[in-house]
Backbone bond lengths (Angstrom), bond angles and torsions (degrees), N, CA, C in turn:
res aa  C-N    CA-C-N  psi(-1)  N-CA   C-N-CA  omega(-1)  CA-C   N-CA-C  phi
1 X - - - 1.453 - - 1.518 109.84 -
2 X 1.327 115.98 136.21 1.460 120.63 -178.01 1.518 109.73 -133.63
3 X 1.329 115.49 159.69 1.459 121.95 174.74 1.527 108.20 -95.46
4 X 1.319 116.53 116.70 1.463 121.62 -175.43 1.521 109.72 -119.62
5 X 1.325 115.70 131.95 1.463 121.89 177.80 1.525 108.97 -103.52
6 X 1.333 116.62 123.67 1.463 122.75 177.72 1.521 108.10 -107.12
7 X 1.328 116.91 120.90 1.467 121.94 -178.55 1.520 108.07 -116.75
8 X 1.337 116.44 110.24 1.463 120.81 -178.94 1.522 108.18 -159.26
9 X 1.331 117.44 138.53 1.459 120.33 -178.09 1.530 112.42 -80.82
10 X 1.336 117.98 -8.73 1.456 121.37 178.53 1.528 110.01 -93.01
11 X 1.342 115.26 119.79 1.461 119.88 -178.18 1.523 111.64 -60.92
12 X 1.325 116.85 -40.23 1.456 120.03 -178.82 1.518 112.31 -60.77
13 X 1.338 116.78 -40.10 1.469 120.53 178.29 1.518 110.22 -66.16
14 X 1.318 116.62 -43.54 1.471 119.82 -179.93 1.533 110.93 -61.31
15 X 1.337 116.16 -44.23 1.465 119.49 -178.42 1.526 111.43 -66.55
16 X 1.333 116.39 -42.80 1.461 119.74 -178.17 1.525 111.40 -64.77
17 X 1.337 116.89 -46.55 1.463 119.90 179.68 1.525 111.09 -65.04
18 X 1.341 116.67 -36.47 1.462 120.03 178.42 1.525 110.61 -62.87
19 X 1.341 116.98 -42.13 1.457 120.40 -179.84 1.530 111.54 -65.91
20 X 1.330 115.37 -45.50 1.464 119.19 -177.89 1.523 111.26 -64.68
21 X 1.338 116.65 -49.37 1.466 119.95 -176.90 1.526 111.06 -71.90
22 X 1.334 116.69 -33.08 1.458 119.43 176.68 1.513 111.30 -64.34
23 X 1.332 116.63 -37.06 1.452 120.64 177.90 1.519 111.70 -67.70
24 X 1.335 116.48 -24.98 1.469 120.49 176.74 1.531 111.83 -81.01
25 X 1.338 116.69 -0.30 1.465 120.49 176.47 1.515 114.89 97.90
26 X 1.335 117.97 6.08 1.459 120.78 -178.07 1.525 111.18 -90.99
27 X 1.323 115.60 156.19 1.461 122.33 172.50 1.521 107.15 -94.06
28 X 1.327 116.84 121.21 1.463 120.96 -173.10 1.525 110.52 -112.87
29 X 1.323 115.13 127.73 1.462 122.39 172.24 1.521 107.36 -109.89
30 X 1.328 117.23 148.14 1.457 119.83 -178.65 1.522 111.36 -127.01
31 X 1.327 114.58 149.12 1.465 121.89 175.55 1.521 107.12 -137.88
32 X 1.337 116.67 136.62 1.461 119.80 -177.19 1.519 113.04 -94.72
33 X 1.327 117.27 -4.43 1.467 119.90 177.06 1.519 109.72 -156.59
34 X 1.335 115.14 175.92 1.465 120.60 -176.07 1.520 111.88 -65.97
35 X 1.335 117.93 -35.96 1.457 120.41 -178.18 1.525 111.20 -63.70
36 X 1.326 116.45 -43.84 1.463 118.80 176.58 1.523 111.22 -63.67
37 X 1.333 116.14 -37.52 1.462 119.90 178.49 1.530 110.74 -63.69
38 X 1.343 116.76 -39.87 1.472 120.65 177.36 1.526 110.81 -60.34
39 X 1.332 115.06 -44.44 1.464 119.39 -177.96 1.527 111.30 -64.99
40 X 1.319 117.36 -41.31 1.462 120.33 179.43 1.527 111.66 -68.33
41 X 1.344 115.94 -36.54 1.467 119.57 177.52 1.517 110.09 -66.81
42 X 1.345 117.77 -33.26 1.466 121.02 179.46 1.525 111.35 -69.19
43 X 1.333 116.67 -26.23 1.461 120.51 -179.79 1.525 112.68 -78.89
44 X 1.297 117.24 -21.07 1.461 120.42 -179.50 1.518 110.57 169.67
45 X 1.314 115.45 167.03 1.461 120.76 -178.30 1.519 110.59 -95.25
46 X 1.333 118.03 115.08 1.469 119.24 175.27 1.525 110.18 -70.25
47 X 1.317 115.81 162.32 1.467 119.75 178.26 1.523 111.67 -76.77
48 X 1.339 115.96 -21.99 1.466 120.63 -177.83 1.524 108.40 -162.04
49 X 1.341 116.04 146.53 1.462 120.94 176.81 1.523 109.31 -125.49
50 X 1.333 116.11 130.90 1.456 122.47 170.17 1.531 105.85 -103.96
51 X 1.339 116.83 113.31 1.463 121.93 -168.71 1.522 111.68 -120.47
52 X 1.335 114.88 120.46 1.463 120.56 177.13 1.530 109.57 -73.58
53 X 1.326 116.90 145.02 1.464 120.21 -179.31 1.523 110.85 -82.03
54 X 1.330 117.35 -49.88 1.463 120.02 -175.26 1.524 110.52 -92.83
55 X 1.356 115.53 108.22 1.462 121.89 176.82 1.526 107.93 -133.87
56 X 1.345 117.79 154.42 1.457 120.29 -171.14 1.525 115.65 -67.46
57 X 1.335 118.46 -38.44 1.472 118.48 -175.37 1.530 111.83 -86.86
58 X 1.300 116.12 -59.25 1.464 122.17 179.14 1.511 107.97 -134.03
59 X 1.329 117.52 128.81 1.465 118.64 -177.85 1.522 110.68 -73.48
60 X 1.323 114.79 162.15 1.457 120.18 -174.49 1.516 114.14 -64.05
61 X 1.326 117.42 -34.52 1.471 119.84 179.93 1.527 110.00 -66.41
62 X 1.333 117.48 -40.15 1.461 120.76 177.77 1.524 110.87 -64.02
63 X 1.333 116.59 -42.01 1.469 119.90 177.87 1.523 110.43 -64.07
64 X 1.323 116.67 -39.00 1.463 120.73 177.83 1.523 110.44 -61.46
65 X 1.345 116.38 -41.62 1.463 121.04 177.74 1.532 110.73 -62.10
66 X 1.338 116.64 -41.34 1.466 120.52 179.30 1.522 110.85 -60.25
67 X 1.322 115.99 -48.40 1.462 119.44 -179.76 1.528 111.00 -62.32
68 X 1.317 116.12 -39.33 1.460 119.25 179.78 1.529 110.35 -66.28
69 X 1.330 116.88 -41.84 1.466 122.04 -179.33 1.523 111.75 -65.21
70 X 1.333 116.30 -39.39 1.464 120.99 -175.02 1.527 112.91 -90.59
71 X 1.317 117.69 7.49 1.456 120.74 179.03 1.519 113.67 72.30
72 X 1.332 117.11 23.15 1.460 121.32 -178.07 1.532 112.50 -102.07
73 X 1.306 116.60 -0.02 1.465 120.15 -179.82 1.524 108.88 -86.81
74 X 1.330 114.39 65.67 1.469 120.50 -176.29 1.527 111.48 -107.16
75 X 1.333 117.20 10.20 1.462 121.79 -179.86 1.525 108.03 -131.20
76 X 1.316 118.50 155.79 1.464 120.62 177.32 1.530 110.45 -65.66
77 X 1.322 116.49 137.61 1.461 122.07 178.19 1.525 108.73 -124.12
78 X 1.315 116.11 127.39 1.464 122.07 176.46 1.521 107.96 -110.26
79 X 1.311 117.51 121.15 1.460 122.37 -178.47 1.526 109.89 -84.04
80 X 1.344 115.63 149.08 1.468 121.28 178.66 1.526 108.96 -133.98
81 X 1.320 116.00 142.86 1.467 119.31 175.91 1.522 110.31 -169.81
82 X 1.326 114.60 151.39 1.449 119.56 175.25 1.511 112.31 -107.64
83 X 1.352 116.23 -3.26 1.463 119.77 -175.43 1.534 113.26 -132.85
84 X 1.311 117.48 2.10 1.462 119.51 -175.45 1.526 111.41 -71.60
85 X 1.321 115.00 148.68 1.455 120.56 176.52 1.519 109.70 -88.00
86 X 1.318 115.16 170.66 1.463 119.97 177.38 1.527 109.91 -62.08
87 X 1.337 116.79 -37.90 1.467 119.69 179.93 1.527 110.87 -61.43
88 X 1.335 116.37 -39.74 1.463 119.86 179.28 1.527 110.71 -64.35
89 X 1.318 116.62 -43.38 1.464 120.80 179.38 1.525 110.83 -62.96
90 X 1.335 116.26 -41.42 1.466 120.35 179.45 1.520 110.35 -65.24
91 X 1.341 116.49 -40.86 1.459 119.70 179.61 1.520 111.10 -63.31
92 X 1.337 116.87 -43.83 1.461 120.34 179.35 1.523 111.05 -61.68
93 X 1.318 116.44 -40.73 1.469 120.27 178.37 1.519 110.97 -65.06
94 X 1.335 115.76 -39.03 1.475 119.99 179.27 1.529 111.02 -64.35
95 X 1.327 117.01 -36.87 1.461 120.71 -179.39 1.523 110.87 -69.62
96 X 1.321 116.55 -32.57 1.457 118.25 179.19 1.510 115.49 147.05
97 X 1.345 117.52 1.12 1.462 119.51 177.62 1.528 109.63 -65.60
98 X 1.323 115.37 142.50 1.467 120.24 -178.16 1.520 112.14 -80.30
99 X 1.339 116.03 -35.42 1.459 119.42 -173.31 1.521 109.22 -156.67
100 X 1.328 116.19 170.74 1.457 122.29 179.21 1.516 108.64 -137.95
101 X 1.346 116.20 128.55 1.458 121.68 179.31 1.522 109.24 -117.36
102 X 1.322 115.50 130.89 1.461 120.39 -179.67 1.520 110.07 -93.26
103 X 1.334 116.31 133.07 1.462 121.62 177.10 1.527 109.72 -81.30
104 X 1.330 117.95 147.93 1.473 126.70 -6.77 1.522 111.04 -67.10
105 X 1.314 115.60 136.42 1.466 121.06 -172.78 1.522 110.70 -81.19
106 X 1.318 116.21 124.33 1.471 120.97 175.92 1.526 109.13 -70.78
107 X 1.304 116.44 137.41 1.458 121.41 -174.86 1.520 112.81 -56.65
108 X 1.335 117.02 -47.78 1.461 119.67 -177.54 1.524 112.09 -64.32
109 X 1.345 116.43 -36.90 1.463 119.88 177.49 1.527 110.76 -65.38
110 X 1.333 115.93 -40.30 1.464 120.08 178.86 1.522 110.96 -61.61
111 X 1.332 116.28 -52.07 1.466 119.66 -177.24 1.526 111.88 -63.75
112 X 1.330 116.12 -37.03 1.470 119.65 179.30 1.523 110.61 -67.25
113 X 1.345 117.41 -43.61 1.460 120.85 -179.61 1.530 110.96 -64.93
114 X 1.336 116.65 -41.00 1.460 120.81 179.21 1.519 110.21 -64.38
115 X 1.333 117.01 -44.26 1.465 120.47 179.76 1.524 111.26 -62.61
116 X 1.335 116.81 -41.87 1.462 120.19 178.21 1.522 111.03 -62.89
117 X 1.336 116.05 -41.84 1.460 119.76 -179.99 1.513 112.09 -64.73
118 X 1.331 116.89 -43.27 1.461 120.16 -179.26 1.520 111.33 -70.06
119 X 1.322 116.65 -36.65 1.467 119.97 177.89 1.521 110.25 -63.61
120 X 1.324 116.19 -42.96 1.462 119.95 179.43 1.524 111.14 -65.62
121 X 1.345 116.38 -35.97 1.460 120.10 -176.82 1.513 112.65 -77.00
122 X 1.336 117.21 -24.01 1.458 120.47 -172.67 1.515 113.61 -108.15
123 X 1.334 117.50 9.72 1.466 119.40 179.04 1.521 109.18 -64.88
124 X 1.313 118.70 116.18 1.461 120.47 -179.40 1.517 111.55 -74.72
125 X 1.305 115.08 148.49 1.466 119.81 175.51 1.523 108.94 -72.12
126 X 1.317 116.80 132.01 1.461 120.35 -178.24 1.523 109.98 -79.07
127 X 1.342 117.12 125.42 1.466 118.67 179.22 1.520 111.00 -68.88
128 X 1.296 114.84 148.30 1.466 119.65 178.91 1.521 109.37 -66.27
129 X 1.318 118.92 137.85 1.465 120.47 -178.76 1.517 111.33 -66.40
130 X 1.325 115.89 142.91 1.464 121.71 179.25 1.520 107.74 -104.67
131 X 1.313 115.01 122.77 1.468 120.42 -178.16 1.529 109.01 -102.79
132 X 1.313 116.33 135.83 1.452 121.85 177.93 1.528 108.68 -121.08
133 X 1.307 114.65 131.53 1.467 119.42 179.88 1.515 109.80 -72.87
134 X 1.297 116.64 138.45 1.465 121.60 177.60 1.522 109.75 -127.05
135 X 1.323 115.34 146.22 1.468 117.39 174.67 1.513 109.76 -64.14
136 X 1.318 115.74 141.30 1.458 120.59 -178.57 1.516 110.81 -59.98
137 X 1.321 118.09 -38.21 1.459 121.96 -176.38 1.520 111.64 -64.80
138 X 1.351 116.82 -25.32 1.463 119.11 -176.59 1.519 111.90 -84.97
139 X 1.334 117.36 -6.57 1.461 120.34 -173.87 1.530 111.51 -64.92
140 X 1.372 117.79 -44.84 1.456 120.32 -176.28 1.516 112.49 -63.38
141 X 1.378 119.31 -48.75 1.462 119.12 177.45 1.520 111.64 -59.74
142 X 1.323 115.46 -35.75 1.466 118.59 -177.85 1.524 110.49 -64.48
143 X 1.328 115.92 -40.93 1.457 119.64 178.09 1.522 110.19 -63.94
144 X 1.333 115.46 -38.77 1.461 119.28 179.90 1.522 110.23 -67.04
145 X 1.360 116.15 -35.49 1.456 120.86 -179.26 1.527 111.11 -63.20
146 X 1.337 116.26 -34.21 1.454 121.15 -176.25 1.524 112.96 -95.57
147 X 1.324 118.03 13.00 1.454 119.87 178.80 1.518 109.15 -63.81
148 X 1.295 118.18 142.51 1.472 120.00 -177.52 1.508 111.94 -63.72
149 X 1.316 116.31 137.21 1.457 121.36 -179.89 1.522 109.66 -76.69
150 X 1.313 114.45 163.58 1.467 118.55 178.49 1.518 109.29 -63.39
151 X 1.286 115.78 137.85 1.459 120.98 -177.04 1.514 108.77 -102.64
152 X 1.327 117.71 123.74 1.464 118.69 178.97 1.516 110.58 -62.89
153 X 1.322 117.49 154.34 1.469 120.77 -175.19 1.522 113.22 -56.17
154 X 1.338 117.09 -31.79 1.466 118.54 -175.51 1.513 113.12 -85.12
155 X 1.351 117.78 -10.34 1.463 119.26 -176.89 1.510 110.49 -66.18
156 X 1.303 114.96 145.68 1.452 120.31 177.51 1.513 113.84 83.75
157 X 1.348 116.42 -9.97 1.455 119.19 179.41 1.510 109.04 -84.54
158 X 1.316 118.39 136.82 1.455 120.02 -179.49 1.514 111.60 -63.05
159 X 1.336 115.56 135.07 1.456 120.66 179.55 1.515 108.50 -87.89
160 X 1.287 118.51 119.48 1.470 119.42 -178.36 1.510 110.66 -62.56
161 X 1.339 115.69 132.30 1.446 121.49 178.79 1.522 109.17 -94.58
162 X 1.297 113.97 126.96 1.464 118.02 -179.87 1.513 109.42 -72.43
163 X 1.307 116.25 124.50 1.465 120.33 178.23 1.523 107.94 -76.86
164 X 1.330 118.69 131.78 1.462 119.66 179.86 1.513 110.59 -56.83
165 X 1.319 115.39 137.51 1.469 117.61 -178.19 1.517 110.56 -60.23
166 X 1.306 114.48 138.76 1.463 118.88 179.59 1.514 108.90 -72.03
167 X 1.344 117.34 127.95 1.447 119.57 179.10 1.522 110.71 -68.97
168 X 1.319 114.25 162.12 1.450 118.19 174.92 1.514 108.76 -66.22
169 X 1.277 116.86 165.12 1.466 120.87 -174.57 1.518 111.57 -72.06
170 X 1.366 116.00 42.06 1.450 123.80 171.46 1.532 113.03 64.63
171 X 1.299 117.06 4.67 1.438 121.15 172.29 1.525 114.54 56.86
172 X 1.295 117.35 29.68 1.457 118.59 -178.24 1.518 109.66 -80.10
173 X 1.331 113.45 148.07 1.450 118.13 179.01 1.517 109.66 -98.90
174 X 1.290 116.18 122.44 1.469 121.19 -178.44 1.519 109.02 -105.03
175 X 1.327 115.07 114.95 1.460 119.98 -179.18 1.521 110.22 -83.84
176 X 1.311 115.20 131.93 1.457 119.88 177.31 1.533 111.65 -78.05
177 X 1.336 115.74 -3.50 1.456 119.41 177.07 1.523 112.08 -84.39
178 X 1.340 116.75 -7.98 1.461 120.58 179.82 1.525 110.23 -71.67
179 X 1.333 116.87 151.08 1.468 119.21 170.60 1.525 109.26 -59.78
180 X 1.309 116.61 152.35 1.461 121.25 -174.61 1.525 111.94 -54.94
181 X 1.336 117.22 -44.95 1.471 119.61 -177.11 1.527 111.09 -61.58
182 X 1.349 116.92 -43.55 1.462 119.98 -178.97 1.529 110.78 -67.98
183 X 1.333 116.34 -39.69 1.470 119.70 178.81 1.529 110.41 -63.66
184 X 1.323 116.00 -41.87 1.464 120.06 -179.89 1.514 110.95 -64.60
185 X 1.341 116.90 -43.38 1.466 120.61 179.03 1.519 110.87 -62.51
186 X 1.346 116.38 -40.40 1.466 119.90 179.74 1.523 110.94 -63.51
187 X 1.322 116.06 -42.93 1.457 119.81 179.00 1.533 110.41 -64.56
188 X 1.347 117.14 -47.38 1.460 120.19 -177.99 1.524 111.05 -63.13
189 X 1.323 117.05 -37.76 1.465 120.27 178.79 1.525 110.09 -62.18
190 X 1.328 116.64 -47.09 1.472 120.19 179.14 1.521 110.89 -66.39
191 X 1.315 116.80 -36.55 1.469 121.95 -179.76 1.535 110.45 -61.27
192 X 1.337 116.66 -50.02 1.461 119.79 -177.50 1.530 111.34 -71.34
193 X 1.336 117.74 -35.90 1.465 119.59 176.74 1.526 110.41 -62.99
194 X 1.319 116.24 -38.87 1.475 121.52 177.21 1.535 110.64 -57.37
195 X 1.323 116.78 -48.97 1.467 120.13 -177.32 1.530 111.75 -73.21
196 X 1.334 118.08 -32.00 1.472 120.14 177.14 1.525 110.80 -64.18
197 X 1.347 115.86 -42.17 1.465 119.41 177.49 1.528 110.30 -66.52
198 X 1.324 116.00 -43.49 1.471 120.46 -178.02 1.517 112.32 -62.20
199 X 1.344 117.22 -37.98 1.467 121.07 -177.22 1.518 112.94 -97.06
200 X 1.329 116.66 13.06 1.462 119.84 175.74 1.516 113.96 65.20
201 X 1.320 117.18 26.33 1.457 120.77 177.93 1.513 114.47 84.51
202 X 1.327 118.14 3.60 1.466 121.11 -179.55 1.530 110.02 -75.49
203 X 1.331 115.72 111.49 1.458 120.10 -179.07 1.523 111.30 -67.29
204 X 1.327 116.80 -30.24 1.465 119.81 179.08 1.523 110.61 -63.70
205 X 1.347 116.70 -46.54 1.459 119.91 -178.56 1.533 111.51 -71.90
206 X 1.341 116.14 -35.21 1.468 118.85 177.88 1.526 110.11 -64.47
207 X 1.353 116.47 -40.53 1.458 119.77 178.45 1.523 110.75 -61.74
208 X 1.334 116.47 -41.69 1.461 119.75 178.57 1.527 110.97 -66.53
209 X 1.331 116.34 -41.35 1.454 121.15 -176.65 1.528 111.69 -66.50
210 X 1.348 116.11 -39.67 1.467 119.91 -175.82 1.520 112.91 -91.75
211 X 1.347 117.25 -7.96 1.457 120.65 177.45 1.519 113.94 75.02
212 X 1.347 116.46 24.30 1.456 120.39 179.56 1.516 110.64 -106.47
213 X 1.337 116.69 145.87 1.460 120.98 170.47 1.525 106.99 -67.00
214 X 1.329 116.74 141.24 1.463 120.21 -167.90 1.525 113.59 -61.17
215 X 1.325 117.72 -39.15 1.459 120.02 178.69 1.526 110.05 -62.62
216 X 1.336 116.98 -40.44 1.460 121.14 177.15 1.519 110.54 -63.58
217 X 1.332 116.82 -38.27 1.458 121.07 179.73 1.523 110.68 -62.60
218 X 1.340 117.83 -44.31 1.461 121.45 178.14 1.529 110.56 -57.58
219 X 1.326 115.63 -47.13 1.461 119.56 -177.85 1.528 111.42 -65.56
220 X 1.322 116.51 -37.63 1.455 120.64 -179.73 1.520 110.74 -65.43
221 X 1.318 117.69 -44.64 1.457 121.46 179.69 1.528 110.95 -63.79
222 X 1.334 115.43 -39.21 1.458 119.41 178.99 1.524 110.27 -65.19
223 X 1.323 116.49 -40.07 1.456 121.73 179.23 1.533 111.11 -63.47
224 X 1.331 116.53 -37.21 1.461 121.20 -178.66 1.520 112.86 -84.44
225 X 1.339 117.27 -7.92 1.454 120.39 -178.35 1.512 113.93 76.38
226 X 1.335 116.49 24.84 1.463 121.91 -179.94 1.517 109.15 -94.20
227 X 1.342 117.09 124.44 1.456 122.02 178.36 1.526 109.08 -103.59
228 X 1.350 117.61 108.25 1.472 120.81 -173.45 1.521 114.20 -53.39
229 X 1.345 117.66 -43.00 1.460 120.19 -177.53 1.514 112.57 -61.64
230 X 1.333 116.28 -44.14 1.462 119.62 -178.33 1.523 110.87 -68.95
231 X 1.328 116.92 -40.35 1.465 120.30 -179.27 1.520 110.24 -63.13
232 X 1.364 116.52 -43.62 1.465 120.23 -178.89 1.525 111.18 -63.11
233 X 1.340 116.27 -38.08 1.478 119.35 179.93 1.522 111.08 -68.20
234 X 1.332 116.93 -34.59 1.472 119.99 177.22 1.525 110.50 -61.90
235 X 1.375 114.48 -37.26 1.464 118.18 -178.01 1.505 111.75 -69.03
């Protein structure tokens, strides 16, 4: 789990990224302009920043320059834009941005870029090895002491994980007297709630199970008024 700051003047982008990254287990903070981003950065260092380039008050490249100048660029920053030129992307990278994502952002590219940024930020420093002198005569017994023990026949074999039983289709009653749109929404709501409970709230597995691209799945659930976290807890 990481603390991620999303800076974008578009509410829809902020909400979508918050939902996706929140589902991945991260804590997401949002800022709609550079001033809010400055204030949040002053309160603490996030593990990663997703920074939009085109914003009304101060653009993302200028904010990146400020952080670099003031010694505050101590976290990975991924730039985002739907209108930036190659020169802008190169300039941001030269200043210190880790990566650049073009809008509309593909889900797999987003998750891969975020994972790369967090991996780079969290690489621990390897401690220097400590060497201890040993008497030569003790070397042979020591090797014998560390000889591998007998391995039982079942060791190393994968233990089958029991898949949680799929719940019934929530036992909802669907009236054929409903208008088609309402009947369809009722069915889809029960359908997605069924799979959310079955997969323990994992949006990745639900997307695979239902055959939907994950971004489409988020939008569909929002349209139906289905909240994945609450549904999973009910299950």
